[in-house]
C-alpha positions as CSV (number, residue, x, y, z in Angstrom):
1,M,-3.6,3.0,-9.8
2,S,-7.0,1.6,-9.1
3,E,-8.7,-1.2,-7.1
4,A,-9.8,-2.6,-10.5
5,N,-6.2,-4.0,-10.5
6,L,-7.0,-6.1,-7.5
7,K,-8.2,-9.2,-9.4
8,P,-9.8,-12.1,-7.5
9,G,-7.3,-14.8,-6.7
10,S,-4.3,-12.6,-7.0
11,T,-1.7,-12.0,-4.3
12,V,-0.8,-8.5,-3.3
13,Y,1.5,-7.0,-0.7
14,S,0.9,-4.0,1.6
15,V,2.9,-1.3,3.1
16,A,1.2,0.6,6.0
17,T,1.5,4.3,6.6
18,G,-0.2,6.8,8.7
19,R,-3.6,8.3,8.0
20,V,-4.0,10.2,4.7
21,S,-5.7,13.6,5.0
22,I,-6.8,15.8,2.1
23,F,-6.3,18.8,4.5
24,S,-2.6,18.2,4.9
25,K,-0.2,19.3,2.2
26,A,2.4,16.8,3.4
27,S,-0.2,14.1,3.1
28,R,-1.2,15.1,-0.4
29,D,2.4,15.2,-1.5
30,A,2.9,11.7,-0.1
31,V,0.0,10.4,-2.1
32,K,1.4,11.9,-5.3
33,Y,4.8,10.3,-4.5
34,V,3.5,6.9,-3.6
35,S,1.1,6.7,-6.5
36,K,4.1,6.8,-8.9
37,L,6.1,4.0,-7.3
38,D,6.7,0.8,-9.2
39,G,4.1,-1.9,-8.7
40,I,1.5,0.2,-6.9
41,I,-2.0,-1.3,-7.7
42,G,-4.3,-0.1,-4.9
43,V,-4.8,1.8,-1.7
44,N,-7.1,1.3,1.3
45,V,-7.6,4.3,3.6
46,H,-8.7,3.7,7.2
47,D,-9.4,6.2,10.0
48,D,-6.0,5.6,11.6
49,F,-3.8,4.2,8.8
50,T,-3.5,3.6,5.1
51,L,-2.6,0.3,3.3
52,W,-0.8,0.7,0.0
53,F,-1.0,-2.4,-2.2
54,F,1.8,-3.6,-4.5
55,D,2.0,-6.3,-7.1
56,S,5.0,-8.1,-5.6
57,A,6.8,-8.4,-2.3
58,N,10.0,-6.9,-3.8
59,N,8.1,-3.8,-5.1
60,A,6.5,-3.4,-1.6
61,K,9.9,-3.6,0.1
62,M,11.5,-1.2,-2.4
63,A,8.5,1.2,-2.0
64,R,8.7,1.1,1.8
65,N,12.5,2.0,1.7
66,L,11.8,4.8,-0.8
67,M,8.9,6.1,1.3
68,E,11.0,6.1,4.4
69,D,13.8,7.9,2.6
70,K,11.2,10.6,1.7
71,G,10.3,11.0,5.4
72,I,7.0,9.0,5.1
73,A,6.4,7.0,8.3
74,C,5.9,3.4,7.4
75,G,4.9,0.3,9.3
76,K,7.7,-2.3,9.9
77,N,5.9,-5.3,8.2
78,I,5.1,-6.1,4.6
79,C,1.9,-8.2,4.7
80,E,0.6,-10.6,2.1
81,F,-3.1,-10.5,1.0
82,R,-5.1,-12.7,-1.3
83,V,-7.9,-10.9,-3.2
84,A,-11.2,-12.6,-2.5
85,D,-13.9,-13.3,-5.2
86,D,-15.6,-10.0,-4.2
87,G,-12.4,-8.1,-4.9
88,V,-11.6,-7.4,-1.3
89,P,-8.0,-8.2,-0.2
90,E,-7.9,-10.6,2.8
91,M,-4.7,-10.9,4.9
92,V,-2.8,-14.1,4.6
93,G,0.1,-13.1,6.9
94,G,3.2,-11.1,7.3
95,I,6.3,-11.9,5.1
96,E,8.7,-9.7,6.9
């Protein structure tokens, strides 16, 4: 998983979770789990939340369901992003 997979012009889909902290074992375990899910291609960590990027809407939906089953708190929406020329994902809108 790397942001090198976020190619300009591509469409990616996000699942939001809570903040990731290296100081929390549960958080580190969640990162290990999510990083192995089908279609994961990037992650963007913010102060209050984390966006996990997937290669398709279907993989994002499946990942959210699997993450919730594992006890990882997820946001309700799957959001669509288009990767800009500089490699930064820009939100297009919510799909669900």
